[in-house]
C-alpha positions in Angstrom: 0.0 0.0 0.0 1.5 3.4 -1.0 1.5 6.5 1.1 -1.5 8.8 0.6 -0.3 12.2 -0.8 -3.7 13.9 -1.1 -5.9 15.8 1.3 -9.5 15.1 2.3 -12.2 17.4 1.1 -13.0 19.8 4.0 -16.7 19.1 4.0 -17.7 22.6 5.2 -17.9 26.2 3.9 -14.4 25.9 2.4 -15.9 23.6 -0.2 -17.6 26.5 -1.8 -14.4 28.5 -1.9 -12.6 25.6 -3.6 -15.4 25.4 -6.2 -15.1 29.1 -6.8 -11.4 28.9 -7.5 -12.0 25.9 -9.7 -14.5 27.9 -11.8 -11.9 30.7 -12.2 -9.1 28.2 -13.2 -11.3 26.4 -15.7 -12.8 29.5 -17.3 -9.3 31.2 -17.6 -8.1 28.1 -19.5 -11.2 28.3 -21.7 -10.5 31.9 -22.6 -6.8 31.1 -23.1 -7.9 28.4 -25.6 -9.9 30.8 -27.6 -6.8 33.1 -28.0 -4.5 30.1 -28.7 -6.8 29.1 -31.6 -6.2 32.5 -33.1 -2.4 32.1 -32.6 -2.3 28.7 -34.3 -4.4 29.8 -37.3 -2.2 32.9 -37.8 1.0 30.9 -37.8 -0.2 27.9 -39.9 1.0 27.9 -43.6 -1.5 29.2 -46.1 -4.1 30.0 -43.4 -1.8 32.5 -41.8 -1.3 34.4 -45.0 -5.0 35.3 -45.3 -6.0 35.4 -41.6 -8.0 38.6 -41.1 -6.7 39.4 -37.6 -3.0 38.9 -38.3 -2.2 42.3 -36.7 -3.9 41.0 -33.5 -1.4 38.2 -33.2 0.9 39.7 -30.6 -2.0 41.0 -28.5 -3.6 37.6 -28.5 -0.2 36.1 -27.6 0.0 38.3 -24.5 -3.4 37.4 -23.2 -3.0 33.7 -24.0 0.3 33.5 -22.0 -1.2 35.3 -19.1 -4.4 33.3 -18.9 -2.9 29.9 -19.7 0.1 30.2 -17.4 -0.2 32.9 -14.8 -4.0 32.9 -14.1 -4.6 29.2 -14.7 -1.6 28.0 -12.6 -2.1 30.4 -9.7 -5.9 29.8 -9.6 -5.3 26.1 -9.5 -2.8 26.5 -6.7 -5.4 28.5 -4.8 -7.7 25.4 -5.2 -5.3 23.1 -3.5 -4.2 25.7 -1.0 -7.8 25.9 0.1 -7.6 22.2 1.1 -4.9 22.9 3.6 -6.1 26.3 5.0 -8.3 26.3 8.1 -11.7 27.9 8.5 -10.3 31.2 9.9 -10.7 34.5 8.1 -13.0 33.1 5.4 -14.0 36.6 4.3 -10.4 37.2 3.2 -10.7 34.0 1.1 -13.8 35.3 -0.7 -12.3 38.7 -1.2 -9.2 37.1 -2.7 -11.3 35.1 -5.2 -13.3 38.3 -6.1 -10.1 40.3 -6.8 -8.6 37.5 -8.9 -11.8 37.1 -10.9 -12.1 40.8 -11.6 -8.4 41.0 -12.6 -8.9 38.0 -15.0 -11.8 39.7 -16.7 -9.8 42.9 -17.1 -6.8 41.0 -18.6 -9.1 39.2 -21.1 -10.8 42.4 -22.3 -7.7 44.5 -22.5 -6.8 43.7 -26.1 -10.1 45.3 -27.2 -9.4 48.6 -25.6 -7.8 51.6 -27.4 -4.0 51.8 -27.5 -3.4 48.2 -26.3 0.2 48.0 -27.6 1.7 44.5 -26.9 5.2 44.1 -25.4 6.3 40.5 -25.5 8.4 40.4 -22.3 9.3 37.0 -21.0 7.2 35.4 -18.2 4.6 38.1 -18.1 4.1 39.8 -21.5 2.0 43.0 -21.2 -0.4 45.3 -23.1 0.4 49.0 -22.6 -3.1 50.0 -21.6 -4.4 50.9 -18.1 -7.0 48.2 -18.3 -4.4 45.4 -18.6 -2.2 46.8 -15.8 -5.2 47.2 -13.6 -6.2 43.6 -14.2 -2.7 42.4 -13.5 -2.5 44.3 -10.2 -6.0 43.3 -9.0 -5.3 39.7 -9.9 -2.0 39.9 -8.0 -3.8 41.4 -5.0 -6.2 38.4 -5.0 -3.3 35.9 -5.1 -1.5 37.7 -2.3 -4.6 37.7 -0.1 -5.1 34.0 -0.6 -1.4 33.3 0.1 -1.6 35.4 3.3 -4.7 33.5 4.4 -3.1 30.1 3.7 0.0 31.1 5.8 -2.1 32.6 8.7 -4.9 29.9 8.8 -2.6 26.9 8.5 -3.7 24.1 10.8 -1.1 22.8 13.3 1.1 20.1 11.9 1.6 17.0 14.0 5.1 15.9 15.0 4.8 12.7 13.0 6.2 12.9 9.5 3.2 11.4 7.8 2.3 11.7 4.1 -0.5 14.0 5.1 1.9 16.4 6.8 4.3 16.2 3.9 1.8 17.4 1.4 0.7 20.2 3.7 4.3 21.3 4.1 4.6 21.2 0.3 1.6 23.4 -0.1 3.1 25.9 2.4 6.4 25.9 0.5 4.6 26.6 -2.7 2.7 29.5 -1.1 5.9 30.9 0.4 7.5 30.7 -3.1 4.7 32.7 -4.7 5.1 35.3 -1.9 8.8 35.5 -2.6 8.0 35.9 -6.3 5.9 39.0 -5.5 8.8 40.3 -3.4 11.2 39.7 -6.3 8.9 41.8 -8.6 9.0 44.5 -6.0 12.8 44.5 -5.7 13.1 44.5 -9.5 10.8 47.5 -9.7 12.7 49.4 -7.1 16.1 48.7 -8.8 15.1 49.6 -12.4 16.2 52.9 -13.9 13.4 54.8 -15.5 15.3 55.6 -18.6 14.9 52.1 -20.0 12.9 51.5 -23.2 9.5 49.9 -22.5 10.5 46.5 -23.9 13.7 46.3 -21.8 11.9 47.7 -18.7 9.2 45.1 -18.6 11.7 42.3 -19.5 13.8 43.2 -16.5 10.8 43.9 -14.2 9.5 40.4 -14.6 12.8 38.5 -15.0 13.6 37.8 -11.4 10.0 37.1 -10.1 9.2 35.1 -13.2 12.0 32.7 -12.4 10.8 32.4 -8.8 7.2 31.6 -10.1 8.7 28.7 -12.2 9.9 27.1 -9.0 6.4 27.6 -7.5 4.8 25.8 -10.5 7.3 23.0 -10.3 6.6 22.5 -6.6 2.9 22.4 -7.5 3.8 19.8 -10.2 5.6 17.6 -7.7 2.6 17.7 -5.3 0.2 16.8 -8.1 2.4 13.9 -9.3 2.5 12.4 -5.8 -1.2 13.2 -5.4 -2.0 11.3 -8.7 0.3 8.5 -7.8 -1.7 8.0 -4.6 -5.0 8.0 -6.5 -3.9 5.2 -8.8 -2.3 3.2 -5.9 1.2 3.5 -7.3 3.8 1.8 -5.0 6.6 4.4 -4.9 10.2 3.3 -4.0 10.5 6.2 -1.5 8.8 7.0 1.8 7.4 10.2 3.2 10.7 11.4 4.5 12.3 11.2 1.1 9.4 12.9 -0.5 9.8 15.8 1.9 13.5 15.9 1.0 12.5 16.2 -2.7 10.2 19.1 -1.9 12.9 20.8 0.2 15.3 20.4 -2.7 12.8 22.0 -5.0 12.4 24.9 -2.6 16.1 25.4 -1.8 17.1 27.3 -5.0 14.4 29.9 -4.2 16.4 30.9 -1.1 19.2 32.0 -3.4 17.3 34.8 -5.1 17.9 37.5 -2.5 21.6 36.9 -2.9 21.4 37.7 -6.6 19.5 40.9 -5.9 22.0 42.0 -3.3 25.0 41.1 -5.4 24.1 42.4 -8.9 22.2 45.2 -10.6 18.9 43.8 -12.0 19.9 44.9 -15.5 23.3 43.3 -15.4 24.4 40.3 -17.5 25.4 38.4 -14.3 21.9 38.8 -12.8 20.2 37.6 -16.0 22.6 34.7 -16.7 22.7 33.7 -13.0 19.0 33.3 -12.6 18.8 31.3 -15.9 21.5 28.9 -14.7 19.9 28.7 -11.3 16.6 27.6 -12.8 18.3 25.2 -15.2 20.6 23.5 -12.8 19.0 24.2 -9.5 15.7 22.9 -10.8 17.3 19.8 -12.2 18.7 19.0 -8.7 15.2 18.4 -7.5 13.4 17.3 -10.7 15.7 14.4 -11.6 15.2 12.4 -8.3 11.5 13.0 -8.3 11.1 11.8 -11.9 13.4 8.8 -11.2 11.1 7.7 -8.3 8.0 8.2 -10.4 9.5 6.3 -13.4 10.2 3.3 -11.2 6.6 3.4 -9.9 5.1 3.7 -13.3 7.0 0.7 -14.7 5.4 -1.7 -12.2 1.9 -0.1 -12.1 -0.9 -1.9 -13.9 -4.1 0.1 -13.1 -7.2 -2.0 -13.0 -10.1 0.4 -12.2 -11.3 3.1 -14.6 -10.5 6.0 -12.2 -6.9 4.6 -11.7 -6.4 4.5 -15.5 -7.3 8.2 -15.7 -4.8 9.2 -13.1 -2.2 6.9 -14.6 -2.8 8.4 -18.1 -2.4 11.8 -16.5 0.9 10.9 -14.9 2.3 9.3 -18.1 1.4 12.3 -20.4 2.5 14.9 -17.8 5.8 13.1 -17.2 6.5 12.7 -20.9 5.7 16.3 -22.0 7.6 17.8 -19.1 10.6 15.6 -19.8 10.6 16.6 -23.5 10.3 20.3 -22.6 13.2 20.1 -20.3 15.4 18.3 -22.8 14.6 20.8 -25.5 15.6 23.6 -23.1 19.2 22.5 -23.3 19.1 22.6 -27.1 18.2 26.3 -27.3 20.9 28.2 -29.3 19.1 31.3 -30.6 15.8 33.3 -30.7 13.8 30.8 -32.8 10.7 28.7 -32.2 12.8 26.1 -30.3 12.2 28.4 -27.2 8.4 28.1 -27.3 8.8 24.4 -27.9 10.7 24.2 -24.7 8.3 26.1 -22.5 5.2 24.5 -24.2 6.5 21.1 -23.2 7.3 22.2 -19.6 4.1 24.2 -19.0 1.8 21.6 -20.7 3.4 18.9 -18.6 2.4 20.9 -15.5 -1.1 21.7 -16.9 -1.7 18.0 -17.5 -0.9 17.2 -13.9 -3.2 20.0 -12.7 -6.0 18.7 -15.0 -5.7 15.2 -13.5 -6.0 16.6 -9.9 -8.9 18.8 -11.1 -10.8 15.6 -12.1 -10.1 14.0 -8.7 -11.2 17.1 -6.8 -14.4 17.4 -8.7 -15.2 13.7 -8.1 -14.4 13.9 -4.4 -16.4 17.1 -4.0 -19.4 15.1 -5.1 -19.6 16.0 -8.8 -20.3 12.4 -10.0 -20.9 13.3 -13.6 -17.2 13.3 -14.5 -16.8 10.6 -17.2 -13.6 8.5 -16.7 -13.8 7.5 -20.4 -13.9 11.0 -21.7 -11.3 12.1 -19.1 -8.8 9.6 -20.6 -9.7 10.6 -24.2 -9.2 14.3 -23.2 -5.8 13.7 -21.6 -4.4 11.7 -24.5 -5.9 14.0 -27.2 -4.5 17.1 -25.5 -1.1 15.5 -24.9 -0.7 14.1 -28.4 -1.7 17.4 -30.0 0.8 19.3 -27.9 3.5 16.7 -28.7 2.9 17.4 -32.5 2.8 21.1 -31.8 6.2 20.9 -29.9 7.8 18.7 -32.5 6.7 21.0 -35.3 8.3 23.9 -33.5 11.5 22.1 -32.8 11.8 21.0 -36.4 11.1 24.6 -37.6 13.5 26.1 -35.1 16.2 23.9 -36.6 15.6 25.7 -39.9 15.7 29.1 -38.3 12.0 30.0 -38.1 11.8 32.9 -35.6 9.6 33.2 -32.5 6.9 35.8 -31.8 6.1 36.4 -35.5 3.3 35.2 -37.7 2.2 35.1 -41.3 4.7 36.2 -44.0 7.1 37.3 -41.3 7.9 33.7 -40.5 9.6 33.4 -44.0 8.3 29.9 -44.7 10.3 29.7 -48.0 11.2 26.1 -47.9 9.4 22.8 -47.8 11.1 21.9 -44.5 9.9 25.1 -42.8 6.4 24.7 -44.2 6.2 21.1 -43.1 7.4 21.9 -39.5 5.0 24.8 -39.0 2.2 22.7 -40.6 2.8 20.0 -38.0 2.8 22.7 -35.4 -0.6 24.0 -36.6 -2.2 20.5 -36.8 -0.9 19.7 -33.3 -2.3 23.0 -32.0 -5.8 22.2 -33.4 -5.7 18.7 -32.0 -4.7 20.0 -28.6 -7.4 22.7 -28.8 -10.0 19.8 -29.1 -8.5 18.2 -26.1 -8.6 21.5 -24.1 -12.3 21.9 -25.2 -13.2 18.5 -23.9 -11.6 19.3 -20.5 -13.7 22.5 -20.3 -16.8 20.7 -21.2 -16.2 17.9 -18.7 -15.5 20.4 -15.9 -18.3 22.9 -16.7 -20.8 20.0 -17.1 -19.8 18.7 -13.7 -19.8 22.1 -11.9 -23.3 23.0 -13.2 -24.8 19.9 -11.8 -25.9 19.2 -8.2 -23.3 17.8 -5.9 -23.9 14.4 -4.2 -22.3 15.0 -0.8 -22.1 11.4 0.4 -19.7 10.4 3.1 -17.3 8.8 0.6 -17.2 12.0 -1.5 -16.5 14.2 1.5 -13.8 11.9 2.9 -12.1 11.2 -0.4 -12.2 7.4 -0.3 -9.4 5.6 -2.1 -9.5 5.1 -5.8 
């Protein structure tokens, strides 16, 4: 019997807050999907040449990245944080959800306002319009409030190092990492000279905190992997103490960030290169042992029940896409579409794990209409489409197709470039179908009555 790395559903008013954050996470992913469809069409050979909104490409890219990474990931983390927080200061929890929701709406409508000029800065691209910046700040306020509530309303941990305590510690480490990311944004803002051009200014503003957020997402990924392993009864070759060590190793590089801010100017080459190396090699220090443990567990796992097959499919697809994304990262040599291939693999690997835990949470909250059959179809469709998308980008990057451009600007003047970007477009459309199925499954479940039986509240074993 494997350790249980998931938390029981609270079974009180916190359930409604969890459901609220779930709605925000799912709807943000739905909106991101609409903008991603525009991106795929505008970069697909032939279609991209005649696409009527080609000038809208960069604005759509800004909103897509913010909704599919920033809003979706942090909203999902708020879902799982709500499992570990106590019942104290619940009004703060509802205020945080309200702020995050309003901020998300403002981000989504910002491209349709006057003067919304896009700036494609890394980690958090922006639109130069007050509506977008207001949305970003209000959303950040919502996340800060929920992080504060999680840290204040944390239940007392027992002295025994159980799997239950380990996942609660992991959730706290993730919340602290997000808090440190916000602090990093503040330190970057205070250290930036005002004379910088807008593109350079926002690139440097979000560079430090953006790297910290990657560690938060990775810690969330670790927790979800162990959560899913528990739900499909995977026998892991490590105990709770070793899992805690994995989480601490994932958190340790975050403690290095203040040193970089104290040692270097935020615009210096040392600062930029140092954080990049820290994420690449410091992240690998924790990622490799976690993946090794899961790989051993997956080899011997033969899931029998339908629900276990869903969580197993989620683990396999997430593990595969995340691994491919990481490997591609070490192959980056210039500013071509190999870069989006790298972060698509990594972020989609994380998203797949989050999706699997979403299914489990919905079922255990009492939403019994989640179809295991369609959940498996969704996971494999979404993952296979993204794999084609990534391989098409890697192929095209090898032939010099540049990133952050669309239509004729891509210079698809050879059969190799056309074939690569064609595969990218086909994969994007397939993954969009998979994403749509996820939205339909979740919305269909959330709009139906809950069956709050004892088993759904306690989260009985899969």
